[in-house]
C-alpha positions, 0 to 999 in steps of 0.5 A: 764235584758236588760242595758239602753239604756242612748245614740243613733245616727243615721248612713246614712245606716240606723244603729244605734249606740246604748250605753247601761249604762254598757257602752257596743256599739252597732249597730242595723240594722233598715233597716231589718224593712223599709217595714213594717207599719209605719217603711217605715216612716223611710226611709225617711234620714231626719225623720231616723236622729231624733231618740231619747231615750224615756223611756227605748228603740228608737224612732222618732218623727212619733211615731214609737218605737222598743222594749229595749229587741228586740235592745239589742238582735238582734244589734252587740257589737263593739269595735270602736263607729263609724259607719257612 
């Protein structure tokens, strides 16, 4: 079972610092998605920074979200929570 996301912070380099309910911090790189459909709108940094927790994942105000399993499995574990 994938832990639930409890906090998200966007970076200026199109990465997300994710904190999971088990206190694990992971960084997810959104850059590979930025040329796919509605994800391309996230190239606008102001829009990218609108990311919020939505149910069991993260989403942006334009309706784009990412599967929570994708976020967990394709992110890297970090010890330092600062990625900006």
